[in-house]
Every structure is written in structure tokens, then in C-alpha cells.
C-alpha positions in Angstrom: -73.3 82.9 228.5 -73.2 85.7 226.0 -69.4 85.2 225.4 -70.0 81.4 224.7 -72.7 82.1 222.0 -70.4 84.7 220.5 -67.5 82.2 220.5 -69.6 79.6 218.7 -70.8 82.0 216.1 -67.2 82.8 215.1 -65.5 79.6 213.8 -62.4 81.4 212.6 -61.7 82.8 216.1 -62.2 79.4 217.6 -59.6 78.0 215.2 -57.1 80.7 216.1 -57.5 80.1 219.8 -57.2 76.3 219.4 -54.0 76.8 217.4 -52.6 79.0 220.1 -53.5 76.6 222.8 -51.9 73.7 220.9 -48.7 75.7 220.3 -48.6 76.5 224.0 -49.0 72.9 225.0 -46.2 71.8 222.7 -43.9 74.5 224.0 -44.5 73.4 227.6 -43.9 69.7 226.7 -40.6 70.6 224.9 -39.6 72.7 227.9 -40.2 69.8 230.3 -38.4 67.4 228.0 -35.3 69.5 227.5 -35.3 70.5 231.2 -35.3 66.8 232.2 -32.5 66.1 229.8 -30.5 69.0 231.1 -31.1 68.0 234.8 -30.1 64.4 234.1 -26.9 65.6 232.4 -26.2 67.9 235.3 -26.8 65.1 237.9 -25.1 62.4 236.0 -26.2 58.7 236.1 -28.7 57.9 238.8 -29.1 54.1 238.4 -26.8 51.6 240.0 -26.1 50.0 236.7 -24.9 53.3 235.4 -22.6 53.7 238.3 -21.3 50.2 238.0 -20.6 50.8 234.4 -17.4 52.5 235.6 -17.0 51.2 239.1 -17.0 47.6 238.1 -13.5 48.1 236.7 -11.0 46.5 239.2 -8.3 48.9 238.1 -10.3 52.1 238.9 -8.5 53.9 241.6 -7.0 57.3 242.7 -4.1 58.3 244.8 -4.8 60.4 247.9 -2.7 63.3 249.2 -1.3 60.9 251.8 0.1 58.8 248.9 -2.2 56.0 249.7 -4.1 54.3 246.8 -7.9 54.3 247.1 -9.7 51.7 245.1 -12.9 52.8 243.6 -13.9 49.3 242.5 -17.2 47.8 243.6 -17.8 44.1 242.9 -21.2 44.0 241.2 -22.1 40.5 242.4 -21.2 41.3 246.0 -23.2 44.5 245.9 -26.3 42.9 244.4 -26.2 40.1 247.0 -25.9 42.6 249.9 -28.9 43.9 251.8 -28.7 47.2 250.0 -28.6 45.5 246.6 -31.6 43.3 247.5 -33.6 46.3 248.6 -32.5 48.2 245.5 -30.9 51.0 247.4 -29.4 53.5 244.9 -25.8 54.5 245.0 -26.7 58.2 245.0 -28.8 57.7 248.2 -25.5 57.3 250.1 -23.2 59.3 247.8 -25.3 62.4 247.8 -22.3 64.6 247.0 -22.1 63.1 243.5 -24.1 65.5 241.3 -22.7 65.0 237.8 -19.9 63.7 235.7 -17.1 64.2 235.9 -17.5 63.9 239.7 -16.4 66.8 241.9 -12.8 66.5 243.2 -12.5 64.5 246.3 -11.3 66.4 249.4 -10.0 63.4 251.3 -6.6 63.5 253.0 -6.1 59.7 253.6 -8.0 56.5 253.4 -9.3 56.8 257.0 -10.6 60.2 256.1 -12.7 58.6 253.4 -14.5 56.5 256.0 -14.9 59.3 258.5 -16.5 61.6 256.0 -18.9 59.1 254.6 -20.2 56.9 257.5 -22.6 59.6 258.7 -24.8 59.0 255.7 -26.1 55.8 257.4 -28.1 58.1 259.7 -30.5 59.0 256.9 -31.9 55.4 256.8 -30.9 54.1 260.2 -31.5 57.0 262.6 -32.3 55.0 265.7 -29.2 52.8 265.5 -27.0 55.8 264.6 -28.2 57.7 267.6 -27.4 54.7 269.8 -23.8 54.8 268.6 -23.4 58.4 269.7 -23.4 57.2 273.4 -21.2 54.2 272.7 -17.6 53.7 273.8 -16.5 53.8 270.1 -18.0 57.3 269.5 -16.5 58.6 272.8 -13.1 57.4 271.7 -13.6 59.0 268.2 -14.6 62.3 269.8 -11.5 62.1 272.0 -9.3 62.1 268.9 -8.9 58.3 268.2 -9.5 58.2 264.4 -9.3 54.4 264.4 -12.4 54.1 266.7 -15.0 51.9 264.9 -17.8 53.6 262.9 -20.8 52.0 261.0 -18.9 51.0 257.9 -16.0 49.4 259.8 -18.4 46.8 261.2 -21.0 46.6 258.4 -18.8 47.5 255.4 -19.9 49.9 252.7 -20.9 47.8 249.6 -21.1 44.3 251.1 -23.6 44.9 253.8 -25.2 41.6 254.9 -27.1 40.3 258.0 -24.3 40.8 260.7 -25.6 37.8 262.7 -25.5 35.3 259.9 -23.5 33.3 260.5 -22.8 34.0 264.2 -19.1 33.4 263.7 -19.0 36.6 261.7 -19.5 38.7 264.9 -16.3 37.9 266.7 -14.5 38.0 263.3 -15.7 41.5 262.8 -14.7 42.7 266.3 -11.3 41.0 265.7 -10.4 43.6 263.1 -9.7 46.0 266.1 -9.6 43.6 269.0 -7.4 40.8 267.7 -5.8 39.9 271.1 -9.1 39.6 272.8 -10.5 37.6 269.9 -7.6 35.1 270.1 -8.5 34.6 273.8 -12.2 34.2 273.0 -11.6 31.6 270.2 -9.8 29.3 272.7 -12.4 29.7 275.4 -15.3 27.3 276.1 -17.6 29.7 274.4 -15.4 30.3 271.3 -14.6 26.6 270.8 -18.3 25.7 270.9 -19.1 28.5 268.4 -16.4 27.9 265.9 -16.0 24.1 266.2 -19.7 23.2 266.7 -21.5 26.2 265.4 -23.4 26.2 268.7 -26.1 28.9 268.6 -26.5 28.9 272.4 -23.1 30.4 273.3 -22.6 34.1 273.7 -20.7 36.2 271.2 -19.2 39.7 271.7 -22.5 41.6 271.2 -24.4 39.4 273.7 -22.2 40.8 276.5 -21.2 44.2 275.2 -24.2 45.2 273.2 -24.4 46.1 269.5 -24.6 49.8 268.8 -24.7 51.2 272.3 -21.5 49.6 273.6 -20.6 50.8 277.0 -17.2 51.1 278.7 -16.3 47.7 280.2 -13.7 49.3 282.5 -16.2 51.3 284.6 -17.5 50.3 288.0 -21.1 50.3 286.7 -20.3 47.7 284.0 -18.5 45.5 286.6 -21.4 45.6 289.0 -23.8 44.7 286.2 -21.7 41.9 284.9 -23.4 39.1 287.0 -26.7 40.0 285.3 -25.0 39.7 281.9 -23.8 36.2 282.7 -27.2 35.3 284.2 -29.0 35.9 280.9 -27.7 32.6 279.7 -26.9 30.8 283.0 -30.3 31.1 284.5 -32.1 30.0 281.3 -33.3 26.5 282.1 -34.0 25.6 278.5 -30.4 26.3 277.5 -28.6 25.0 280.7 -30.5 21.7 280.7 -29.0 20.9 277.4 -25.5 20.8 278.9 -26.3 19.7 282.4 -25.3 23.0 284.0 -26.9 24.3 287.2 -29.2 27.3 286.9 -28.7 28.2 290.5 -25.5 30.1 289.8 -27.0 33.5 290.3 -29.0 32.6 293.4 -26.1 30.9 295.1 -23.9 33.8 294.2 -26.2 36.5 295.5 -26.9 34.4 298.6 -23.2 34.5 299.7 -21.3 37.5 301.1 -19.7 38.3 297.7 -22.9 38.5 295.7 -24.9 40.2 298.4 -22.4 43.0 298.6 -22.1 43.4 294.8 -26.0 43.4 294.5 -26.2 46.2 297.2 -23.6 48.3 295.4 -25.3 47.8 292.0 -28.6 49.1 293.4 -27.4 51.8 295.8 -24.0 52.9 294.4 -23.8 51.8 290.8 -20.8 54.1 290.0 -18.8 53.2 293.1 -16.2 50.4 292.9 -16.2 47.4 295.2 -13.5 44.9 295.8 -15.9 42.0 296.0 -15.6 39.5 293.1 -18.0 39.2 290.2 -18.3 36.3 287.9 -15.3 37.1 285.6 -12.9 37.7 288.6 -13.1 34.0 289.2 -13.9 32.4 285.8 -12.1 34.8 283.5 -13.4 37.3 281.0 -12.7 36.3 277.4 -10.7 33.2 278.2 -13.3 31.3 280.2 -12.6 27.6 280.4 -15.0 24.7 281.1 -15.0 23.7 284.8 -13.9 20.3 283.6 -10.8 21.7 281.8 -7.8 21.1 284.0 -6.4 24.5 283.1 -9.6 26.3 284.3 -9.2 28.8 287.1 -11.8 26.9 289.2 -11.5 23.2 288.0 -9.4 21.9 290.9 -9.0 22.9 294.5 -5.4 23.9 293.7 -6.5 26.1 290.8 -9.3 27.6 292.9 -6.9 28.4 295.7 -4.8 30.4 293.3 -7.9 32.3 292.2 -9.0 33.0 295.7 -5.6 34.2 296.7 -6.0 37.2 294.4 -8.3 38.6 297.1 -7.4 36.4 300.1 -3.5 36.2 300.2 -3.6 34.6 303.6 -5.3 31.5 302.2 -2.6 28.9 302.1 -4.3 25.5 302.0 -7.1 24.0 300.0 -9.1 23.7 303.2 -10.0 27.4 302.6 -11.6 26.6 299.2 -13.1 23.3 300.3 -15.4 25.2 302.7 -17.1 26.7 299.6 -19.8 24.7 297.9 -19.3 26.4 294.6 -22.7 27.1 292.9 -24.3 23.9 294.0 -27.1 23.6 296.6 -26.5 20.9 299.2 -28.1 17.6 298.4 -27.7 13.9 299.3 -25.3 13.6 296.4 -23.3 16.8 296.8 -22.3 17.9 300.3 -24.6 15.4 302.1 -23.4 16.5 305.6 -24.6 20.1 304.9 -27.8 18.8 303.4 -28.7 16.6 306.4 -27.8 19.3 308.9 -30.0 21.7 307.0 -32.7 19.1 306.9 -32.4 18.6 310.7 -32.9 22.3 311.3 -35.7 22.5 308.8 -37.5 20.0 311.0 -36.3 21.1 314.4 -37.0 24.8 314.1 -40.7 24.4 313.0 -41.3 21.8 315.7 -39.7 24.0 318.4 -41.6 27.1 317.3 -44.8 25.0 316.9 -44.4 23.5 320.4 -43.8 27.0 321.8 -46.9 28.4 320.2 -48.9 25.5 321.4 -47.7 26.0 324.9 -48.5 29.7 324.8 -51.9 29.1 323.4 -52.7 26.5 326.0 -51.5 28.8 328.8 -53.6 31.6 327.5 -56.6 29.3 327.2 -56.1 28.1 330.8 -55.8 31.6 332.2 -58.9 32.8 330.4 -60.8 29.8 331.5 -59.8 30.4 335.2 -60.7 34.1 334.9 -64.2 33.5 333.7 -64.9 30.3 335.6 -67.7 30.7 338.2 -66.4 31.2 341.7 -67.3 28.5 344.3 -69.9 29.5 346.8 -68.6 30.2 350.3 
């Protein structure tokens, strides 16, 4: 403590030290301030409002080496109403290459190159969904050289990102950007008409059958063999099917016949091997499925059904071939009563026959045991 006593006994020295410390603190503060100003100048504006100060100009654009114009306009209202705007995601979180103003020169060749160079930034906030897309059919096509294969911003956009499932009609409209022919078929199908005309939430859209980010190749044998399970997700849901009076036995009756049994075996034992046995969409259609009450449906009448069956059974020439199939209905007094009562007869006959046989065997065994152990008569 000697130095402290010495320090207290020398006021002039304390004043000099205090002055030096004060000057040092001021120098540090000034250095931090000018360093921050310098850094801000080097990095340019970091707030969305600063960026929109220029990019809210509808005429802001540049011409790419391909000769294509590239609009640099961002609608402020659309952006603020988007998911990113609501969550206050900053422009520079996605545009990480923007370090100052003027911005570094763009090295894009054409408009598609702009998308392909920027969509990977989605991974920084959405790593799980991004990784799923790496195994998707879209990414396989992109890796194979198809520059038009869909990436994140093709489906979700860049500055107008909203909930993709609200409304549900937006889903097929999004897919229609690349798959317009298929979309036209879907819109006219029983599913599409219910969705677009009635805004029915129960009908499937593209992603319910194909998935969202991990979209598989629908042309593979594995997808075809799995397709009955895809249809069954809705058509075995009693809560949904009861609303429309549709049987939920479609999967059970399909698997119970020769077609479905074979497909089920292939799906479990040889999922990558093709089979010529029909799945749901071979009979009902894929994207152009019609109501079974629609006269243009592939299964609505015996004549239409015969045409459908002839795709695999060219020898079928009369409707007696199709009349032998009970569709997806189980026999009942109302539907196929003859089959129902024949089944009922055998349900009664077989248990009675087996029961009588078992009773006869049991009585015979009892009789033999009784005779064996009965006391022998005296001679």
C-alpha cells in the first residue's frame, strides 16, 4: 500500500494521471466513432428503408450481357406484406455480396443466371428444406444441365414471399408456371373443379401427391408402386369420405383382388421393379380424374370401363367382362345381392360343417377313451 499513500500525498501527480486517462478515453471514443462511420460508409446502407430508397423506383433497371433488361424495382408494399417483411428480414441478409455503394458490378450473363446465382442464399435460414431439395427431381434436372428446373425463388418468389398454402389455389397456379399442360388437365378434373369452383379444402393439390421440397420422379417404378398409398391418404379417411358419400373400402378391395395383391407384393419385395398390373391412376387417370358420375369418366359406364380394361386385356370384347367386377364395393343386399347371399350362405355353412365335424371327432374320441378305461366284465 506504499504506492497508494505516495499517490495520495502528491496531488499534482494525481491530476496529471487523471488528465492522461481522460485524454486516452476520449481518443478511444473518437476512434470507435470514426471507425463506425468509416465501416458504415464502406458497407453502405444496412436498413431496408435505405435500400428501398433507390429500389422503390419502378424505372430502376440494368441491361444484362444477353441484352435482356433486369428490373431492380422492389414494390415496398408487397415486400412489407411478405413473410420476410413481417419478420423484418434485412435485405443484406440475402444480398450478402452488397458491401457498399456504388454496388460491385454484377457478373450475371442473363436473367436466369440471376436466379441461379442467388437462390442458394435461402439455405442460410432454411437449411432443412434446402437439403430436401437436393434430392428432388428438380435439382436432379438442374444438375443434369436443365437451367429451367425450378429452384426456391421460382416457387416462393424473391421479394413477395407469402404462405404458399394460402390460398390453396395458389399451389397449382405456382406449379403451372412450368407445368401448364398438366395444370390445364388438373383444373378440369374432379379435384381441380372442387378446388377452384368451391374452394374445397379436402381435395388434393400438386404437393399432396408429389411432395413439397423432396419431389420424386413420378416416372419411376417405385413411385408407381407407391401410388395406391398416395390415393389412400384421402380415400381411406372416413371423416373426409363420409362428407361425399364415397366408400372408404377402395384400398382394401383393391388389395384384395389380383391386381392389388400383386402390386402390394412388388412394392414390398421389389420396389424398383416394374409390374404390368394396374394401379389407381391406370384406370381413373392421373391429373384428369373425373367423377365416377361423369359420363366422360373412364369408369363411369360399362362401355367406358371396357375401353379402360382393354388397355391391359385386349381380348375383352363385351361388357360381360367388366360386369364380373364389383368395382370397389363390398357385396350387400343393395349392391350385388346374389354375391352377398352366396357369401352369407357359405359363412353359415362352413362354420356349421366344421363345427359338426369337430363335434363328431370329439364324441368319437370320448367314446374310444370311455371304452378303453371301462371296467371289463367278469368271465
